[in-house]
C-alpha positions, 0 to 999 in steps of 0.5 A: 586820090579823093577815095584814098584820102577818105579811106585814110580818114575813116581808118584813122577815125576807127583807130582813134575810137577803138583806142578810146574804147580800149581805155574803158573796162569791159564792165564799165557800164555795169560798174557805173550802174552799180555805183548809182544804185548804191548811191540811191540806196544810201540816199534813201537811207539818209546816209548821202545828202541830196546834192551828193546823190544828184551829182553821183547820178549826173556823173553816171549818166555822163559816163554812160553817154560818153561811152555810148557816143564813142561806140556810136562814132566807132560804128559810124566810122567803121560803116563808112570804111566798109562802104568805101572799101567794099570790105565787111569789117563787122560780123553781122547776124 
């Protein structure tokens, strides 16, 4: 009974994280990096005030951290589900 509950919880966690990941575009990190680089260029040219530049860089870091944390949580819950069920869910090299 406890095993069934743990499997259900791990499965729910996987599905929740997977749904969160699907809201992100596949190239989201690259787009954030490109936007940060463009802001950097404009700042260096004097077209963007320092406060705006810092805020853009902060938003870039926060977005990437959020995406990576969601990926980490998905992998952790998938690993737990694999351990509980004995079924390999992720291909490994």
